[in-house]
Structure formats: structure tokens, C-alpha cells
VEXDREN-2710 file (C-alpha; in Angstrom, 1 decimal):
% VEXDREN-2710
k/r/px/py/pz
1/MET/90.6/38.1/91.9
2/PHE/92.6/39.0/88.8
3/GLY/96.2/38.1/88.8
4/ARG/98.6/35.2/88.8
5/ASP/99.3/32.5/91.3
6/ARG/102.5/32.7/93.2
7/ASP/104.2/29.9/91.2
8/ASP/103.0/31.2/87.9
9/THR/106.0/33.5/87.1
10/ILE/106.9/35.1/83.8
11/LYS/110.2/33.7/82.5
12/THR/112.2/35.9/80.2
13/PRO/114.3/33.9/77.8
14/LEU/118.0/34.4/78.3
15/PHE/118.6/35.7/74.8
16/ILE/116.1/38.6/75.3
17/ALA/117.8/39.6/78.5
18/ALA/121.2/39.4/76.9
19/ALA/119.9/41.5/73.9
20/CYS/118.6/44.1/76.3
21/VAL/121.9/44.3/78.1
22/LEU/123.9/44.5/74.9
23/ALA/121.5/47.2/73.5
24/GLY/122.0/49.2/76.7
25/LEU/125.8/49.0/76.4
26/VAL/125.8/50.1/72.8
27/ALA/123.5/53.0/73.5
28/GLY/125.6/54.0/76.5
29/VAL/128.8/53.9/74.5
30/ALA/127.2/55.9/71.7
31/LEU/125.9/58.5/74.1
32/VAL/129.3/58.9/75.8
33/ARG/131.0/59.3/72.4
34/LEU/128.5/62.1/71.6
35/VAL/129.3/63.9/74.9
36/ILE/132.9/62.9/75.7
37/THR/135.8/62.3/73.3
38/PRO/139.3/61.1/73.9
39/TYR/142.2/63.1/72.6
40/ALA/146.0/62.7/72.5
41/VAL/148.0/65.8/73.3
42/SER/150.0/66.7/70.2
43/ASP/152.7/69.0/71.6
44/ASP/154.3/70.4/74.8
45/SER/152.6/73.8/74.8
46/MET/150.6/72.8/77.9
47/ARG/153.6/71.6/79.9
48/PRO/154.1/71.2/82.8
49/GLY/150.5/69.9/83.3
50/LEU/150.1/68.0/80.0
51/ALA/152.8/66.7/77.7
52/ALA/152.9/65.4/74.1
53/GLY/151.4/61.9/74.1
54/ASP/149.2/62.4/77.2
55/ARG/145.6/61.1/76.7
56/ILE/142.8/63.3/77.9
57/TYR/139.0/63.3/77.8
58/VAL/137.1/66.3/76.4
59/LEU/133.6/67.2/77.4
60/LYS/131.9/68.4/74.2
61/TRP/129.0/70.2/75.9
62/GLY/128.8/72.7/78.7
63/ALA/129.9/76.3/79.5
64/VAL/133.5/77.4/79.1
65/ARG/134.9/79.3/82.0
66/TRP/138.1/81.2/82.9
67/GLY/140.8/78.7/83.7
68/ASP/139.4/75.8/81.7
69/ARG/141.6/74.0/79.2
70/VAL/139.8/73.9/75.9
71/LEU/140.2/72.0/72.6
72/PHE/139.4/74.1/69.6
73/ALA/139.8/74.3/65.8
74/SER/143.0/76.3/65.0
75/PRO/142.1/79.7/63.5
76/ILE/145.2/79.7/61.3
77/GLU/145.8/76.0/60.4
78/PRO/142.9/74.2/58.8
79/ASP/142.2/70.7/60.0
80/ARG/144.3/71.1/63.1
81/VAL/143.0/71.4/66.7
82/LEU/144.8/73.2/69.6
83/LEU/144.7/72.7/73.3
84/LYS/145.1/75.8/75.4
85/ARG/144.0/77.5/78.7
86/VAL/141.3/80.2/78.8
87/ILE/142.6/83.3/80.5
88/GLY/140.2/85.8/79.1
89/VAL/136.4/85.7/78.5
90/GLU/133.9/88.1/77.1
91/GLY/134.4/91.6/78.4
92/ASP/137.9/91.0/79.8
93/THR/140.9/93.0/78.7
94/ILE/144.3/91.2/78.3
95/GLU/147.7/92.8/77.9
96/VAL/151.2/91.2/77.7
97/SER/154.0/93.4/78.9
98/GLY/157.6/92.2/79.5
99/LYS/156.4/88.5/79.6
100/ALA/153.8/89.4/82.3
101/ILE/150.1/88.8/81.4
102/TYR/147.6/91.3/82.8
103/ARG/143.9/90.5/83.0
104/ASN/141.6/93.5/83.5
105/GLY/144.6/95.6/84.6
106/ALA/145.8/93.1/87.3
107/LYS/148.9/90.9/86.8
108/LEU/147.7/87.3/86.2
109/SER/148.5/85.0/89.1
110/ALA/147.5/81.6/87.7
111/PRO/146.4/78.9/90.2
112/TRP/147.7/76.3/87.8
113/LYS/151.4/75.5/87.0
114/THR/152.9/77.4/84.1
115/GLY/156.3/77.0/82.4
116/SER/158.6/79.8/81.3
117/THR/162.4/79.3/81.3
118/ASP/163.4/81.6/78.5
119/ARG/164.6/84.8/80.1
120/ARG/164.8/86.8/76.9
121/ILE/162.1/89.3/76.2
122/PHE/161.4/89.9/72.5
123/PRO/159.9/93.1/71.1
124/MET/156.4/93.2/69.7
125/SER/157.8/93.7/66.2
126/PHE/159.3/90.2/66.4
127/THR/156.6/88.3/68.3
128/GLY/153.6/88.9/70.5
129/ARG/154.8/86.3/73.0
130/ASP/156.3/88.7/75.4
131/ASN/154.7/92.1/74.6
132/SER/151.3/92.8/73.0
133/PRO/148.8/95.6/73.1
134/THR/145.7/95.5/75.2
135/VAL/142.9/93.4/73.7
136/ARG/139.3/93.5/74.8
137/ILE/137.6/90.2/74.5
138/GLY/134.4/90.5/72.4
139/ARG/131.1/88.7/72.5
140/GLY/131.5/85.0/71.8
141/GLU/135.3/85.1/72.1
142/LEU/138.0/83.7/74.4
143/TYR/141.6/84.5/74.9
144/VAL/143.7/81.4/75.3
145/VAL/147.4/80.7/76.1
146/GLY/149.4/77.5/76.6
147/ASP/150.7/76.7/80.1
148/ASN/154.2/76.6/78.6
149/LEU/154.3/80.3/77.9
150/ASP/157.6/80.2/76.0
151/ARG/156.6/77.5/73.5
152/SER/153.0/78.1/72.7
153/MET/151.3/79.5/69.6
154/ASP/148.1/81.0/71.1
155/SER/146.0/84.2/71.3
156/ARG/149.2/86.2/71.8
157/THR/149.9/85.2/68.1
158/PHE/146.5/84.8/66.5
159/GLY/144.2/86.9/68.7
160/PRO/141.0/85.8/70.5
161/VAL/139.3/82.5/69.5
162/ARG/135.6/82.3/68.5
163/MET/133.5/80.2/70.9
164/LYS/132.1/78.5/67.8
165/SER/135.5/76.9/67.2
166/VAL/135.6/75.3/70.7
167/ILE/135.2/71.5/70.6
168/GLY/135.1/71.1/74.3
169/THR/136.7/71.4/77.7
170/VAL/139.2/69.0/79.3
171/LEU/137.6/66.7/81.9
172/GLY/140.8/64.9/82.9
173/ARG/143.5/62.7/81.7
174/ARG/143.8/58.9/81.3
END
């Protein structure tokens, strides 16, 4: 019969085993860096959920859905990224009136915590923070706002964001 005797075992040298383990670790770390990236929150526009200095993990691949927190290239400041919440996706209509946000005609009741302590309501001629006309979200676009509605530069200021500019969605924080 072809084969080996019971006591004739193949012995792998220790350095080959260690090299395989090390190669696996390096490949795993490289793969994770391609799919997941760490990020330090740079401002308080996502308070109360995330504050400046918080460390988060961003998933670079996958679908973006309503309610996701996304990291994207700023449409008005080159070389800067922004972290905001998706409140409008393709086909939605968004309107801001008297500080209330309306999505598809219904007042937005967010299941996440938001912050708004400034009782003043500014006219549209001054800022789009509290009042802005109805916007229909086009193909390949998102409407994003900060959870801190009083202190966020977002789609109320610069309009919908192109999906192409999205780096990824927040997985969680460290």
C-alpha cells in the first residue's frame, strides 16, 4: 500500500510555520486597512453622539442608507473630510422650515439623538440652517446633516452630496 508508516510524520520547521503566521497577519492587517479605516472626529457637529477627538471606524465599502453616519470629501473645502448623518437619499424631498426638517412632507422624527439649543430662527437670506426651500435628492446624491443641528455646516448650506465623494459609513467608535 502506498503511504507512510504511523511514525513517519512530516515535520515542518518552526521558521516556516512562523513565516506563515506572520504572512497571514500582515495580509489580514492590509486587507482590513483596505476595508476599514480609523478616523478622529474633528469637530462637535455630530454631538451628542460623537464629539471632537472621538475615534471611529469607517467601513469603506457597502451601501449607504438613510440614518447612516458617513465620512465624505467636503464639497466646498478641498482636502477636508466631513462626518454627517444621511437624512435624504435618492428620490426623497427635504425641506427645512422654522428649524423643523421635513422628509417627503413628514416632519423628521429621528431615532438618534440630536442637539439644538439655539432658540433663534434665522431667515433664509442669512443662513439655510433654519429655513430652506424643498430640495429633491437626485440620482447618486445624499442629503446630510450634523446631529448638532445648530453647529453643523451640512447640506442645508452646500446642498446634496454626491455619492462619489463618500469615503464610507461609520461602523462604531473606539
